[in-house]
C-alpha positions as CSV (number, residue, x, y, z in Angstrom):
1,X,-50.0,-9.7,20.0
2,X,-49.2,-10.7,16.5
3,X,-50.2,-14.0,14.9
4,X,-46.6,-15.4,15.1
5,X,-46.5,-14.6,18.9
6,X,-49.5,-16.7,19.7
7,X,-48.6,-20.3,20.4
8,X,-50.6,-23.2,19.0
9,X,-51.3,-25.8,21.8
10,X,-52.1,-29.4,20.6
11,X,-53.9,-31.3,23.4
12,X,-53.5,-35.0,24.1
13,X,-56.6,-37.0,25.4
14,X,-55.2,-37.4,28.9
15,X,-55.2,-33.6,29.3
16,X,-58.9,-33.4,28.8
17,X,-59.5,-36.4,31.1
18,X,-57.4,-34.7,33.8
19,X,-59.1,-31.3,33.3
20,X,-62.2,-31.5,31.1
21,X,-62.2,-27.6,30.7
22,X,-58.5,-27.4,29.9
23,X,-59.3,-25.7,26.5
24,X,-60.0,-22.5,28.5
25,X,-56.6,-22.5,30.2
26,X,-54.3,-21.1,27.5
27,X,-55.3,-17.4,27.6
28,X,-54.6,-15.6,24.3
29,X,-53.1,-18.7,22.6
30,X,-54.9,-21.1,20.2
31,X,-55.9,-24.6,21.0
32,X,-56.0,-27.6,18.6
33,X,-57.7,-30.9,19.4
34,X,-56.8,-33.7,16.9
35,X,-59.6,-35.9,15.6
36,X,-57.9,-38.9,17.2
37,X,-58.5,-37.3,20.6
38,X,-62.2,-37.1,19.9
39,X,-62.2,-40.7,18.9
40,X,-60.5,-41.7,22.2
41,X,-63.0,-39.6,24.2
42,X,-65.8,-41.4,22.4
43,X,-64.4,-44.8,23.4
44,X,-64.1,-43.7,27.0
45,X,-67.3,-41.8,27.5
46,X,-69.6,-44.9,27.8
47,X,-67.5,-46.8,30.3
48,X,-68.8,-47.0,33.9
49,X,-65.9,-45.3,35.5
50,X,-65.1,-41.8,36.9
51,X,-62.9,-41.0,33.9
52,X,-66.0,-41.5,31.7
53,X,-67.7,-38.6,33.4
54,X,-64.7,-36.4,32.7
55,X,-64.8,-37.5,29.0
56,X,-68.4,-36.5,28.7
57,X,-67.8,-33.1,30.3
58,X,-64.9,-32.5,27.9
59,X,-67.1,-33.5,24.9
60,X,-70.0,-31.2,26.0
61,X,-67.5,-28.3,26.4
62,X,-66.3,-28.8,22.9
63,X,-69.8,-29.1,21.6
64,X,-70.9,-25.8,23.3
65,X,-68.2,-24.0,21.3
66,X,-68.2,-25.8,18.0
67,X,-71.8,-26.9,17.8
68,X,-74.7,-24.9,16.4
69,X,-74.2,-23.0,13.1
70,X,-70.4,-23.4,13.0
71,X,-69.3,-24.7,9.5
72,X,-66.7,-27.4,9.0
73,X,-64.4,-24.9,7.5
74,X,-64.6,-22.7,10.6
75,X,-64.0,-25.7,12.9
76,X,-60.8,-26.5,11.1
77,X,-59.7,-22.8,10.9
78,X,-60.6,-22.1,14.5
79,X,-63.6,-20.7,16.5
80,X,-63.0,-18.0,19.1
81,X,-63.2,-19.3,22.6
82,X,-66.0,-17.6,24.6
83,X,-64.9,-15.8,27.8
84,X,-66.0,-17.4,31.1
85,X,-66.3,-15.9,34.5
86,X,-63.4,-18.0,35.8
87,X,-61.3,-17.5,32.6
88,X,-61.8,-13.9,31.7
89,X,-58.5,-13.6,30.0
90,X,-59.3,-16.2,27.2
91,X,-59.0,-14.7,23.7
92,X,-57.6,-17.6,21.6
93,X,-59.4,-20.0,19.2
94,X,-60.4,-23.7,19.3
95,X,-60.1,-25.9,16.3
96,X,-60.4,-29.6,15.4
97,X,-57.6,-31.0,13.2
98,X,-58.7,-33.7,10.8
99,X,-55.6,-35.9,11.2
100,X,-57.4,-38.9,9.7
101,X,-57.5,-37.1,6.4
102,X,-53.8,-36.4,6.1
103,X,-51.1,-38.9,5.0
104,X,-48.2,-38.1,7.2
105,X,-44.8,-38.9,5.5
106,X,-41.7,-36.9,6.2
107,X,-40.3,-37.5,9.7
108,X,-43.5,-39.0,10.9
109,X,-44.1,-41.8,13.4
110,X,-45.8,-45.1,12.4
111,X,-49.5,-44.2,12.1
112,X,-51.0,-47.4,13.6
113,X,-50.9,-45.9,17.2
114,X,-53.1,-43.1,18.5
115,X,-50.2,-41.4,20.4
116,X,-48.2,-41.5,17.2
117,X,-51.0,-39.9,15.2
118,X,-51.2,-37.0,17.7
119,X,-47.4,-36.6,17.6
120,X,-47.6,-36.6,13.8
121,X,-50.3,-33.9,14.0
122,X,-48.0,-31.7,16.1
123,X,-45.1,-32.3,13.7
124,X,-47.3,-31.4,10.7
125,X,-48.6,-28.2,12.4
126,X,-45.1,-27.2,13.4
127,X,-43.9,-27.4,9.8
128,X,-47.0,-25.7,8.5
129,X,-47.1,-22.7,10.8
130,X,-43.4,-21.9,11.1
131,X,-42.0,-19.7,12.7
132,X,-45.0,-19.9,15.0
133,X,-44.4,-22.0,18.1
134,X,-46.4,-25.3,18.3
135,X,-46.6,-27.0,21.7
136,X,-47.7,-30.5,22.3
137,X,-49.4,-30.8,25.8
138,X,-49.6,-34.3,27.3
139,X,-49.5,-35.8,30.8
140,X,-48.0,-39.0,29.3
141,X,-44.3,-39.0,30.2
142,X,-43.4,-41.6,27.6
143,X,-45.3,-39.7,24.9
144,X,-43.4,-36.5,25.8
145,X,-40.1,-38.4,25.3
146,X,-41.3,-39.8,21.9
147,X,-42.4,-36.4,20.8
148,X,-39.1,-34.8,21.6
149,X,-37.3,-37.7,19.8
150,X,-39.6,-37.2,16.8
151,X,-38.6,-33.6,16.4
152,X,-41.3,-31.6,18.2
153,X,-39.5,-28.5,19.6
154,X,-41.8,-27.8,22.5
155,X,-43.5,-30.5,24.6
156,X,-45.1,-29.7,28.0
157,X,-47.0,-31.3,30.8
158,X,-50.3,-29.8,31.7
159,X,-49.5,-27.8,34.9
160,X,-52.3,-25.2,35.1
161,X,-53.8,-26.8,38.2
162,X,-50.4,-27.6,39.8
163,X,-49.8,-25.6,42.9
164,X,-46.2,-26.6,43.7
165,X,-43.3,-27.7,41.5
166,X,-41.7,-30.2,43.9
167,X,-43.4,-32.4,46.5
168,X,-40.6,-31.5,48.9
169,X,-42.1,-28.0,49.2
170,X,-45.5,-29.3,50.3
171,X,-46.4,-28.0,53.7
172,X,-46.2,-30.6,56.5
173,X,-48.6,-28.9,58.9
174,X,-45.9,-28.2,61.5
175,X,-42.9,-25.9,61.8
176,X,-39.8,-26.9,63.8
177,X,-37.6,-24.2,65.3
178,X,-34.0,-24.7,65.9
179,X,-33.0,-24.9,69.6
180,X,-35.4,-23.7,72.2
181,X,-38.5,-21.8,71.0
182,X,-38.5,-19.3,73.8
183,X,-35.0,-18.2,72.9
184,X,-36.4,-16.7,69.7
185,X,-38.5,-14.1,71.5
186,X,-38.5,-12.2,74.8
187,X,-41.9,-10.5,74.2
188,X,-44.7,-12.8,75.2
189,X,-48.3,-12.0,76.2
190,X,-50.2,-14.9,77.9
191,X,-53.9,-15.3,78.3
192,X,-55.6,-18.2,80.1
193,X,-59.1,-19.4,79.2
194,X,-60.1,-22.3,81.4
195,X,-57.7,-25.2,80.7
196,X,-56.3,-23.5,77.6
197,X,-53.3,-21.1,77.6
198,X,-52.8,-18.9,74.5
199,X,-49.5,-17.0,74.0
200,X,-49.0,-14.0,71.7
201,X,-45.6,-13.3,70.2
202,X,-44.3,-10.7,67.7
203,X,-44.2,-12.2,64.2
204,X,-40.9,-10.4,63.4
205,X,-39.1,-12.4,66.1
206,X,-39.9,-15.7,64.5
207,X,-38.0,-15.2,61.2
208,X,-39.3,-15.0,57.6
209,X,-41.1,-18.4,57.5
210,X,-44.7,-18.5,56.4
211,X,-47.2,-19.4,59.2
212,X,-50.8,-20.2,59.0
213,X,-53.8,-21.1,61.2
214,X,-53.8,-24.5,62.8
215,X,-50.1,-25.1,62.0
216,X,-48.3,-26.8,64.8
217,X,-45.1,-25.4,66.3
218,X,-42.2,-27.6,67.6
219,X,-38.7,-27.1,68.7
220,X,-35.7,-29.3,69.3
221,X,-36.6,-29.8,73.0
222,X,-38.9,-32.6,74.1
223,X,-41.4,-30.3,75.8
224,X,-42.6,-27.5,73.6
225,X,-45.6,-27.8,71.2
226,X,-48.2,-25.3,70.2
227,X,-50.9,-24.8,67.6
228,X,-51.5,-21.4,65.8
229,X,-55.0,-20.1,66.5
230,X,-54.6,-16.7,65.0
231,X,-52.2,-14.6,62.9
232,X,-52.1,-10.9,62.2
233,X,-49.6,-8.9,60.2
234,X,-47.6,-8.3,63.4
235,X,-48.5,-11.0,65.8
236,X,-48.8,-14.8,66.1
237,X,-51.2,-16.4,68.7
238,X,-50.8,-20.0,69.5
239,X,-52.3,-22.5,71.9
240,X,-49.8,-24.0,74.3
241,X,-50.2,-27.8,74.1
242,X,-46.9,-29.3,75.3
243,X,-45.6,-32.6,73.9
244,X,-46.2,-34.5,77.1
245,X,-49.9,-33.6,77.0
246,X,-50.2,-34.6,73.4
247,X,-48.6,-38.0,74.1
248,X,-51.1,-38.6,76.9
249,X,-54.1,-38.1,74.6
250,X,-56.2,-41.2,74.1
251,X,-58.9,-42.3,71.6
252,X,-60.5,-45.7,71.8
253,X,-57.7,-47.1,73.8
254,X,-55.0,-45.8,71.4
255,X,-52.3,-43.4,72.5
256,X,-49.8,-41.6,70.2
257,X,-46.4,-43.2,69.8
258,X,-44.7,-40.0,68.8
259,X,-45.3,-36.2,68.7
260,X,-46.6,-36.3,65.1
261,X,-49.3,-38.8,66.0
262,X,-50.0,-36.6,69.1
263,X,-50.6,-33.6,66.9
264,X,-52.8,-35.6,64.6
265,X,-54.9,-37.0,67.5
266,X,-55.3,-33.5,68.9
267,X,-56.7,-32.2,65.6
268,X,-58.9,-35.3,65.1
269,X,-60.5,-34.8,68.6
270,X,-60.9,-31.1,68.3
271,X,-64.6,-30.2,67.6
272,X,-63.6,-26.9,66.1
273,X,-61.7,-28.5,63.2
274,X,-64.0,-29.6,60.4
275,X,-61.4,-31.3,58.2
276,X,-58.2,-33.1,59.1
277,X,-55.7,-34.1,56.4
278,X,-53.3,-36.9,57.3
279,X,-50.3,-37.6,55.0
280,X,-47.2,-39.7,55.5
281,X,-45.5,-42.9,54.6
282,X,-47.0,-46.4,54.8
283,X,-47.2,-47.6,58.4
284,X,-47.2,-44.2,60.1
285,X,-50.7,-44.8,61.6
286,X,-53.0,-42.6,59.4
287,X,-55.9,-45.1,59.2
288,X,-55.5,-46.3,62.8
289,X,-55.7,-42.8,64.2
290,X,-58.6,-41.8,62.0
291,X,-60.6,-44.9,62.9
292,X,-59.9,-44.7,66.7
293,X,-60.8,-41.0,66.7
294,X,-64.0,-41.6,64.8
295,X,-65.1,-44.3,67.2
296,X,-64.2,-42.1,70.2
297,X,-66.2,-39.2,68.8
298,X,-69.3,-41.3,67.8
299,X,-69.6,-43.9,70.5
300,X,-67.9,-42.5,73.6
301,X,-68.5,-38.8,73.2
302,X,-71.7,-38.9,71.2
303,X,-70.7,-35.8,69.1
304,X,-71.7,-37.5,65.8
305,X,-74.2,-40.0,64.7
306,X,-72.3,-42.3,62.4
307,X,-69.1,-43.1,60.6
308,X,-68.9,-43.2,56.8
309,X,-65.9,-44.8,55.2
310,X,-65.1,-44.4,51.5
311,X,-62.1,-44.5,49.2
312,X,-61.3,-44.4,45.5
313,X,-61.3,-47.9,44.0
314,X,-60.0,-48.7,40.5
315,X,-62.7,-49.9,38.2
316,X,-65.2,-50.1,41.0
317,X,-68.1,-49.1,38.9
318,X,-67.5,-51.9,36.5
319,X,-66.7,-54.5,39.1
320,X,-68.9,-53.8,42.1
321,X,-72.1,-54.9,40.4
322,X,-70.9,-58.5,40.0
323,X,-70.2,-58.9,43.7
324,X,-72.8,-60.4,46.0
325,X,-74.5,-58.5,48.8
326,X,-75.3,-54.9,49.8
327,X,-73.3,-51.9,48.9
328,X,-71.4,-52.2,52.2
329,X,-70.6,-55.9,51.5
330,X,-69.6,-55.1,47.9
331,X,-67.2,-52.4,49.2
332,X,-65.5,-54.7,51.8
333,X,-62.7,-56.0,49.5
334,X,-61.5,-52.4,48.9
335,X,-61.8,-51.4,52.5
336,X,-59.9,-54.2,54.1
337,X,-57.6,-51.6,55.7
338,X,-60.5,-50.4,57.8
339,X,-61.6,-53.9,58.9
340,X,-57.9,-54.6,59.7
341,X,-57.8,-51.5,61.8
342,X,-61.0,-52.5,63.7
343,X,-59.4,-55.9,64.4
344,X,-56.3,-54.2,65.9
345,X,-58.5,-52.0,68.1
346,X,-60.3,-55.0,69.5
347,X,-57.7,-57.7,69.4
348,X,-57.6,-57.9,73.2
349,X,-61.3,-58.4,73.7
350,X,-62.7,-61.8,74.8
351,X,-64.6,-62.1,71.6
352,X,-62.9,-59.8,69.0
353,X,-65.4,-60.9,66.2
354,X,-68.4,-60.2,68.4
355,X,-66.9,-56.8,69.5
356,X,-66.3,-55.8,65.9
357,X,-69.9,-56.5,64.9
358,X,-71.2,-54.7,68.0
359,X,-69.1,-51.6,67.4
360,X,-69.9,-51.5,63.7
361,X,-73.6,-51.5,64.6
362,X,-73.2,-49.1,67.6
363,X,-71.1,-46.6,65.7
364,X,-73.3,-47.1,62.6
365,X,-70.2,-47.6,60.4
366,X,-71.1,-47.5,56.7
367,X,-68.9,-48.4,53.8
368,X,-69.9,-46.3,50.8
369,X,-68.7,-46.1,47.2
370,X,-67.3,-42.7,46.2
371,X,-69.2,-43.1,42.9
372,X,-72.5,-42.7,44.7
373,X,-71.6,-39.6,46.7
374,X,-72.7,-37.0,44.2
375,X,-75.9,-35.2,45.2
376,X,-75.7,-36.3,48.8
377,X,-75.7,-34.1,51.9
378,X,-74.0,-35.8,54.8
379,X,-75.0,-34.5,58.2
380,X,-73.7,-35.1,61.8
381,X,-71.2,-37.8,60.7
382,X,-67.5,-38.6,60.7
383,X,-66.4,-39.2,57.1
384,X,-63.1,-41.0,56.5
385,X,-61.8,-40.6,53.0
386,X,-59.0,-43.1,52.7
387,X,-56.3,-43.3,49.9
388,X,-56.9,-39.7,48.8
389,X,-53.7,-39.7,46.7
390,X,-55.6,-41.5,43.9
391,X,-58.2,-38.8,43.6
392,X,-58.1,-35.8,41.3
393,X,-58.8,-32.3,42.5
394,X,-62.3,-32.3,41.1
395,X,-63.1,-35.7,42.8
396,X,-62.0,-34.4,46.1
397,X,-64.0,-31.2,45.6
398,X,-67.0,-33.3,45.0
399,X,-66.5,-35.1,48.3
400,X,-65.8,-32.0,50.4
401,X,-68.9,-30.2,49.0
402,X,-71.0,-33.2,50.2
403,X,-70.2,-32.4,53.9
404,X,-73.2,-30.8,55.7
405,X,-73.6,-29.3,59.1
406,X,-72.0,-31.1,62.0
407,X,-69.8,-33.3,59.9
408,X,-66.1,-33.9,60.3
409,X,-64.0,-35.1,57.3
410,X,-60.8,-37.0,57.7
411,X,-58.7,-37.3,54.5
412,X,-55.7,-39.6,54.5
413,X,-53.2,-40.7,51.9
414,X,-49.6,-41.5,51.0
415,X,-48.3,-39.6,47.9
416,X,-45.7,-42.3,47.3
417,X,-48.4,-44.8,46.6
418,X,-50.3,-43.3,43.6
419,X,-52.0,-45.9,41.4
420,X,-53.7,-43.6,38.9
421,X,-52.3,-43.3,35.4
422,X,-53.2,-39.6,35.2
423,X,-51.8,-38.4,38.5
424,X,-48.4,-37.6,40.0
425,X,-47.5,-36.5,43.5
426,X,-47.7,-32.8,42.5
427,X,-51.0,-33.1,40.7
428,X,-52.8,-35.4,43.1
429,X,-56.0,-34.1,44.7
430,X,-54.4,-34.7,48.1
431,X,-51.6,-32.3,47.3
432,X,-54.2,-29.9,46.0
433,X,-56.3,-29.7,49.2
434,X,-53.2,-29.6,51.5
435,X,-52.1,-26.4,49.7
436,X,-55.6,-24.9,49.2
437,X,-56.8,-25.5,52.8
438,X,-53.7,-24.5,54.7
439,X,-55.1,-21.0,55.3
440,X,-58.6,-22.2,56.3
441,X,-59.2,-22.0,60.0
442,X,-61.5,-25.0,60.0
443,X,-58.9,-27.5,58.8
444,X,-55.6,-29.0,59.9
445,X,-52.9,-30.9,58.0
446,X,-50.4,-33.2,59.7
447,X,-47.5,-35.1,58.1
448,X,-47.0,-38.2,60.2
449,X,-43.2,-38.5,60.2
450,X,-42.0,-41.9,61.1
451,X,-43.2,-45.5,60.5
452,X,-44.6,-47.2,63.6
453,X,-46.1,-50.3,62.1
454,X,-43.1,-52.5,62.6
455,X,-39.3,-52.5,62.3
456,X,-39.7,-54.4,59.0
457,X,-42.1,-51.8,57.6
458,X,-39.8,-49.0,58.8
459,X,-36.7,-50.6,57.1
460,X,-38.6,-51.2,53.9
461,X,-39.9,-47.5,53.8
462,X,-36.4,-46.2,54.2
463,X,-34.4,-48.6,52.0
464,X,-36.6,-49.9,49.2
């Protein structure tokens, strides 16, 4: 590849905060980090937030390549990127552009803003390296618009870790057949194992759709429902569940209100499924089902020893220390959804407050900050990870790798309620694990279709 064929990628700060090792993701092309980006990373690295950790990792990655005996001239010209085990195709260079030393004039943006300085850097390099393509990479939508308006020919979002292009293509955890399922095939093998009945059908009879383990099967009738237990190149095996049986499941006094909640409860109560991912709109019952199943598994069935509840909380590391009480008490304001759910589960008791305190003690319910999960190994527990849509892929990986033997993880979230500045529905960690774990036989994913909180909430979800 000639020099003119190699692109020059100029990285914005938010790219390195989203993926600290993003410098290795551009294969044979060259990467430029403006000095302004280093200054922004320096301001962020000492804050007591999750994003500060990512800033420090990015700075260390840059130092590993540019540190040592590298001269200032080499850093500006470009230092070859070392090959890594997970990035064996890297052959470009990394350089730091001293944008603070250059007085941008022609066609430049006002220089009193960091975003403008980075845009000016890309404009300067575009003019300097013609006809070579210079690409500004940023996750800031407004900055992409400004850059295009300023004259940068190529502006891109960082999509290397993006598994799907449109959230509409995200798997829902179930497949619905048109009409009656049994009309699709006349070849069925049936095997009974105790209370369970497993059917085997030829894969070619079911169309060209992609199926995977623990995916649920529905049809247009009100009776059929199954869950795939095995898939071969020619055959599909599924557990016959039936919608009526799902709707009669019960956990801590809660019964499903629709077949989607029934599928979720079946997965939540199944001891062979280690991770359950619940997605869906606000008011579909994600937290209520997760909490009811957790109490059922810990208190009634005794399969686990405790319930650990955690979630991502904005600025929690900076704010939590100023609140009174223990870690659980400090976490209470951010986990009100859980305490609200406990109140719903015990609202008909003679003494709801006393029942809640008793159950929190009996089930050993612990409220934990996600910031303090690193290094832990959680055994024999039900872990509820709420509001997953605000976690990055690396944060969710950190949580999942904490799970030890005999632990069940329940992840829930609504991709329409992302609060993070650096995430969208397609780059959220929740989307990432739904796609990555869909072929893992120890996990199940269910999209809870339909709002059951109230008719007011249902109308708001559909019309606002």
